C-alpha positions, -999 to 999 in steps of 0.1 A, spaced: 319 168 476 349 152 487 383 167 470 390 132 459 360 128 439 373 153 416 408 137 408 398 101 410 385 83 374 373 53 393 386 16 403 412 -7 387 398 -33 365 425 -60 378 429 -48 415 396 -26 426 420 3 438 412 37 433 429 55 404 434 88 394 419 108 363 440 103 334 467 77 352 478 50 325 487 22 352 476 15 383 503 21 410 490 -10 432 489 -36 406 508 -21 377 477 -27 348 482 -6 322 450 15 313 434 9 347 399 21 340 396 17 306 370 -11 290 385 -32 262 372 -7 233 373 24 251 398 53 247 419 54 278 423 88 277 393 105 268 367 81 278 343 82 252 356 74 219 362 39 206 395 23 192 396 15 157 411 -11 140 442 9 133 444 11 170 437 50 175 408 63 190 381 79 164 374 108 192 406 123 202 430 104 184 446 87 213 467 57 203 458 26 224 487 11 243 505 -18 223 521 -33 253 555 -17 253 538 16 265 539 2 302 555 -28 309 563 -46 342 580 -74 358 592 -94 389 617 -121 396 624 -142 426 606 -118 451 632 -94 449 638 -79 415 615 -56 400 612 -36 364 592 -13 350 592 3 317 572 34 304 563 52 275 565 88 297 543 115 282 561 131 256 572 103 233 549 82 206 570 53 216 588 34 242 625 29 230 634 14 262 638 -24 272 649 -46 302 653 -80 304 661 -98 339 673 -131 347 680 -158 378 714 -167 387 719 -197 412 725 -172 443 710 -139 426 699 -121 397 710 -104 364 693 -75 347 701 -52 313 686 -20 306 689 -6 269 680 28 256 673 29 221 688 63 204 659 84 194 675 101 165 683 65 151 658 43 133 648 10 142 660 14 178 632 5 197 638 -30 185 677 -27 190 670 -21 224 650 -47 227 671 -76 209 704 -58 227 687 -66 264 674 -102 255 710 -111 240 732 -95 269 709 -111 295 715 -146 279 748 -141 279 752 -130 315 732 -151 332 745 -183 309 784 -176 318 781 -166 353 756 -198 359 785 -218 348 811 -204 370 828 -173 348 834 -142 367 811 -118 368 833 -88 354 844 -113 322 808 -123 318 796 -86 319 823 -76 292 813 -107 271 772 -101 271 783 -61 263 802 -73 234 775 -99 222 749 -70 223 768 -47 203 772 -74 179 736 -79 179 730 -40 173 754 -38 147 738 -65 127 706 -48 123 719 -20 98 697 -25 66 728 -10 42 761 -12 59 773 16 36 746 43 54 759 45 88 736 75 95 707 49 93 723 24 121 701 14 149 717 24 180 712 20 221 728 23 254 734 -7 279 738 -12 317 740 -42 333 740 -57 372 751 -91 383 737 -89 420 748 -120 440 756 -127 481 793 -115 468 780 -82 461 773 -61 424 791 -61 396 779 -33 370 787 -26 333 778 0 309 779 17 275 763 49 271 744 68 296 719 47 311 732 42 351 736 18 379 728 35 409 736 17 448 703 31 470 704 26 508 695 45 543 732 49 550 747 58 518 737 62 481 758 68 451 761 62 413 783 32 404 788 41 369 800 69 346 783 81 320 799 78 283 785 113 272 800 148 260 793 164 293 810 137 313 839 138 292 844 173 297 841 173 336 865 143 337 893 161 316 888 194 337 878 215 308 844 225 321 827 228 355 796 200 362 775 232 362 785 245 328 787 213 311 756 198 320 742 233 309 757 230 273 731 221 248 756 189 238 758 179 270 739 145 263 760 137 236 772 100 233 808 92 233 803 51 235 769 32 222 759 -3 206 756 -1 170 772 -3 138 785 34 136 799 30 171 834 17 159 849 -11 186 829 -13 218 845 -13 250 825 -16 280 829 -3 312 828 -29 343 829 -21 381 822 -44 412 811 -33 443 805 -50 475 777 -32 502 786 -29 534 744 -34 546 713 -41 529 699 -18 501 686 -16 464 704 -18 433 687 5 405 697 2 368 680 29 348 674 50 316 680 86 314 643 92 312 647 89 348 678 101 361 674 131 336 648 141 360 665 131 396 700 127 390 712 124 426 717 89 445 699 103 474 669 119 459 664 88 441 670 69 476 643 92 490 618 78 467 628 42 464 632 38 500 601 59 510 582 41 538 611 19 542 639 16 569 667 3 545 665 -32 559 660 -52 527 655 -88 539 625 -86 559 603 -72 533 620 -86 503 592 -110 497 563 -85 505 565 -66 471 592 -40 480 612 -37 448 579 -34 425 566 -6 450 600 11 448 601 7 409 564 20 410 575 53 427 603 61 407 582 57 375 557 80 396 583 108 402 595 109 365 562 114 351 556 137 379 584 160 366 571 161 332 577 126 319 599 139 293 614 108 280 610 68 284 616 56 321 629 25 328 639 15 362 653 -21 375 651 -24 412 672 -54 427 671 -57 464 703 -64 481 715 -91 498 695 -117 477 676 -143 496 694 -168 516 728 -150 511 752 -147 539 753 -113 562 772 -87 544 807 -83 554 834 -59 546 827 -32 517 844 -28 485 843 5 470 834 7 427 858 -4 409 883 -17 434 
């Protein structure tokens, strides 16, 4: 018997491509539970899903729709968000929006220790993308629009608290955004969701985490190795929520020198692949870095799925969200001179 027969579970019910045993999504078309009949458990393959959404044999919870989500926009933007392998629910969220000469996207990651954070991340991403797209489309400077979008998202999340006297019960999330057009890339962030530039020529991080570890490193109080090894490393120093105080989003602008990809992601991806070069190796696998010829051929969605697969293969310890935007957008003039982040 061929070795592949031991690992393949069957064919995807949507696109017919082979899928591996226990895969929860098809890497070709993105369909969740690719081999599962409508009422059969996707995990054990034998039990029936009851009206409560759980398998009557193994207790697996049927996906509700947010466990694995994909979206594409304009042929050059793709996003994927997945519950991962260890969490009970997906508290990440993303929103994509078109612009007259490009696109914008927002990723928010709900703080797991704060109640109601799944809803907070969803509402924050939707509100921010609406403000961002609306203001950029009428001519506002992308940096000013980014600040306005983050501030609106902060207001939305702060309003979700049920008891203003109980700040421990305040929903909370992070924020990361990108405006990508022919002029370049403008990013904004609050918290530790990140934005990277990935290309065959050079790849690097465009944001700086609002976290305890990043603060210790920036102040010169600890080495990077010691700071990231500390149990306090991922404590946030800025976030969206009623207990966050005044939110001051950080903003940076970047003019690429050549084609590549903008990646916006939650820490469920970068925790396992923190280096830009490693992310680029996965996202650009099989590509030559020349984005324009393959923008309409599914290049970005394949890159997003490969990034998700890398996170799952590394253990899938957290929710994973990746938004990939090819630069330059279709119809943009050839790249000109470069501008360093934040300058």
